[in-house]
N, C-alpha and C positions, 0 to 999 in steps of 0.2 A: 713311646715307641710304637711304630706301626709294623705289624708282622703279617705278611700275606702267605697263607698256607692252604690255598684252594686252587692250585694250578691245574687240577684235573677239570675244573669247571671253566676256567678262563685264565689266560696267561698273557703277560705283556709281550708286545711285539719286540723282538730283538732290534737293537739299534742298527746293526748292519743290514738287517732285513728291511727295515724302513727306508734306509738310505738307498738300497737297491731298487725299491719300489717307486720312489718319488718321481723319477724321470718319466715313468709310464702313465702318470696322471696328466702332465701338462706339456711334455715335449714329444715323447714317443707314444702318441695317442692313436695311431692309425689302427684300422681294423685288420687283424691278422689274415682274414680271408680275401683282402683286396689284392689284386694282381700287380699293382704298381709297387715301386721300391719301398715306400714307407710301410706298406702292409707286409711284403715278403720279408723285410728286415725284422719286423716284430715277430712274424711267424718263426723265423730262425731263432730269435731269442727265446721264444716260448718253448721250442723243441729242445733247446739246450737245457732248460729247467726240467723238462720231462726226463732227460737223461740223468740229471742229478738226483731226482726223486727215485728213479728206478735203481740207481746205484745204492741208495740207502737200504733198500730191502732185497737186493740181489736179483732184481728183475731186468727185463729188456725194456728200453724206452717205449717201444710200440705196444707194450702190455699195460700201459698206464692211461687211465681216463681221468681227466680233471673234472671234479664236481664242486658243488657249493659247500659241501660239508661231509663229515663222516656219516651223518644220518642219511643224506642222499645217496652216498656210496653204498650203504647197507641196503637201501631200498632198491637201487639199481642192480646190485649183485644178486639179491634174493629174488625179487620179482622178475628181473630181466632174464635170469636163467630159467626159472619155473615157467613163465609165460611162453618162452620160446620152445618149451618141450611139453606143454600141457596135453597135447594129443597122445603122447606116449606114456608119460608117468605123472602121477598126481599126489605124491606124498612128500612132505618136508619134515625134517627133524631139527629142532632148535633146543637149546638148554633153557631151563626155567629162570636163569639169572641173566639173560641177555639184555642189552640195551633196548629201550622202548621201540626204537626204529626197527629192530629185528623182530621183537615180539609182535608188534603191530603189523609188520609186513606179513608175518605168518598168519595172523588173524584175517588180514585182508585176503590172502590167498584162500583161506577157508571159505570166505564168502564167494569166491570165484569157483568153488567146486573142488578145491584141494583138501586133503586131509593133513593135519599137522599134529606132530607128537612133540610135547614139551617135556624134555628129559629132566628127571629129578637129579639133584646134586647131593653130595654128602655135607656134613656139618661145616666143612671148610670151603665149600663151593666148588669142589672138584667134580668133573664128569667122569664116571667110571667107564673105561673103554668097553668092558663086557656089557654094560647096560646099553651103550650105543649100538654095539654089534647086534644085540638081541632086538633092538627097535627097528633095525633096517628091514625093509620089505622089498619084494621084487619091483614094486612101483615107486620106490623112493628115488626122487630126482636130485635132492640136495640136502646136505647137512650143514648147519651153521652153528659153530661153537666159538665164542669169543676167545681171543688169545689171552687177555687179562681183564679182570673185572675192575671197572673204575671205582666201584663203591667199596669193595672189601679187599681189593688188591691181589686176589688169587690169580696165579698164572696156570692156565690149563695145559694138559699134556697134548697139545695140538698135533705134534708130529706123530704120536701114537694113534690118536683118533683119526687123523687123515689117512694113515696107512691102512686102517680097517676099511675106510671108504674106498680107497684106491683099489684094494684087493677085490672089492665087490662092484667096482665100476660106478661108484657114486661120486658126484661132484661135492667138493668141500669148500665152504666159505668161512672166513674168520674175520670178526670185527677186531681190528688191531689198533683202534683209536687210542686206547690207553697204553699200548706197549711200544708202538713205533716212536722212537726218540727217547724212550726210557730204558729199554733193554734191547739187546741185539735181535733183529728180525731178518730172517732170510727165507724167502718164499720157497726156495729149493730145498733147504734143510727141513722146513716145515712140511713140505710135500703137499701144498695146498693149490687150489684152482683159482680162488678169488680171495682178495684181502682188501678191507676198507681202512682208510687212515684219514687223519684230520690235520689241517694246518695249525690251529691253535696249540695242539699238543707239542708242536715243534718250535714254537716261537714265531710262527707266521700269523697273519691276521685272521680274524673270523671271516667266514664267507668263502673259504677255499678248503678243499679236501680232495680225495681221489680214491679210485678203485683200481687195484691190480687184477687183471684177468689173464689167465694162462693161454698162450698160443691161439689167439684169435677165437676164443670161446664164443659161441653164439649167445648174444644178449639181445633181448627186445628192448628198444629204447623206451624210457619213461617220458622224456621230453622230446617231442617231435618238432623238427624244424629243418635246418639246413644240413650241411655235410660236416659240421664241426665234430671234432673227436671221432673222425671216420664214420660219421653217421650214427654214433651211439648216444650222443647227447647234443641236441640242437641248441642254438642260441650263441650269441657272440661270447667268446671266452672272457673270463675275468683276468685280463692280462696282468694288471698290477699284483693281484693275488697269486697268480701262477709264478711270477717273478719272485715274490716273497717266499713262496713255498719252496722253490728251488734253492734259494739262498739258505733258508732255514734247514733244509735237508743236508746241504753241504756242510753247514756248521755242526749239525747234530752228528754226522758221520765222524767228524774229527774229535768232537768233545765227549762222545758217549762213554768211553771207558773211565775217564776221570770223573765225569758227572755221576756215574753209578756209584763209585766209591764214596764221593762226597755226600750224596743224599742218603745213602745207606747208613753212614755214620751218624748223620743228623737224626734219621728215623729211629735208630737203635737207642740213641741218647734220650729221645723223647719218650719212647715206650718204657724204657727202664725207669725214667723219672715218674711217669704216671703210675707204674706198678708200685713204686715205693711210697708214693704220696697219697694215693686215693684208694679207698676201699671199695669193694664190690664193683669192679670193672670187668667187663667181658670183652676181650679182644676178638675181633672177627676176621675171617679169611684164614688162609693157610699160614702157619707161623714161619715157614721157610720159603715155600714156593710162592713168592709174592713180589710185587713191584718194589724196587729198592727205596723209593722216596715216599712210600705210602703207609700210613698208620690209620687203622679203623678200629673203633671200639664202641661199646655201649655202656653208659654209666647208669647204674640203677637208681630209680626213684627221681629221675629228672626228665623233663621234656627237652628233646634235642633243639627245637626251635628257640626256646627260651635260653638254652645254653649258648647257642650260636649268637643270639642277639646280645647277651651280656658280654660275651667275649669281644664282640665287635665294639662295644662301648669302651673296652679297654685296648682298642687298637689291634685286635687279633682277628683275622679273617679265616675261618674254616668253614666246613659245611656239615650238614646232617643228611645222610643218605645220598641219593643221586640228585644232581643239580636239575635234571629234567623232571623230577617228581616232587621235589621238596615243597613246592607251593601247594600241592594237593593235600598236605597235612594228613596223609595216610601212612600206615605202617609200610615200611619199605618192602616191596615184593622180593627183593634179594635176601633181606634178612629173614623174611618169612620162609623162603625156599630153603635156607640152611638151618631151619628149625629154631630160630631165636624166638622166645616167647614175646607176644605183642607188648607186654608191659616193659620188658627190657629193651626191645627194639625201639621204643619211643625215645630212648636216650642215646640215639646213635650220634657219633661224631667222627668226622673224617678229616685228616690232615694230609695234604699232598704237597710235597716239597720240591724245590728246584735248586739249581746252583746259586741262585741269588740269596737264598736263606743262609743265615750265619749261626754259629754256635751260641752266641749271646742271645739270639732270638729264642732259641730252644729254652734256655733258662728263664727268660721272661715269660714265655708261654706256660711253663710249669708253675711258676709262682702265681700267675693270674688264674690259671685253670683251677688250681687248688682253692683259691679264694672264691671263685664263681661257683664251684661245685658246693662248697660249704654254705654259701649264701642261699643257693637255690634249694638245697636240702633242708635248710632251716625253715623254709616255707612249706615243705612237702609233707602232707599227711601220710603219704605212702612211706616216706623215710622214717617218720615218727613211729609208725606201726612196726616197721622192720626192726627198729632199734629196741622197741619194747619186747618183740618176739625174741 
């Protein structure tokens, strides 16, 4: 049996999405900036998709910028806002568990003369609203707190955090790559100014994402070129990707309630099974305020890379830590930030599920995971010392 449970890292393109995209590779191939009919027709198709994406998150079509990825959207949202205002304010706040594209954007701005505050989180990965309020200064230009963490699944109190910023006149950005398409997201209810999202999280292809920005907010472009995306991102648009993103957003809007119930049930079955079968497991992230199809844990006396490799040999595909950092073979900065001891953090394992997963797959995973853990622990001197103690 083959079981794929790493949807946060990469996901298959939905069949309906692929079918919608195909004509834009070989028939509807015109440049949307062209003034003749082939170009204007494709421009109209592209704008229709912008409306579908906007509807998914409660935005207006003109508030959506298409990008190549969620990472680019994070860069554009953070750098674009800060660089456009650097003569007035020069302080940015991000949480310690943000995606690398947010953390490294903040570090880049530090090299440009900005000051950055990296907010601590609690043991579940939650940002304390009072801690945020205390960190804000008169020179703070932007706060960026992710909506949900892709590694530990915790959902942040974004509406409460953004309200603090709004009261103090501070712009608020959220990385919603892990949440859009997995839980309801409405930019108005959240009270935010900018939001990043990604196509693959919705069943669209890699290479497409987007940024919501409120009411023509001033952004400095990162990619200079022509007048595409109203001058905020130069370069010919990825039309097939945009068509796919629009179709995926349309499907996600219809399927979300049913999807949430299905994957939550699968997740709960998996977690309960692991608790009953495997000793010395630490589950990470908030127990309740978390993504419905997300299970994250650390298994004592095991290396996560070896665990993931052996599971793959049994046809099970999961992940250890963040997909953007797993090759570095370093302790996850997210797990470090929530206070997980390094020796425990080394055994991290993350399962992310979708509607394509079935109940019988959960039982297969539980059987094989128990076998793999026992096998790896039999080789582990750390486990032998633990058992003696």
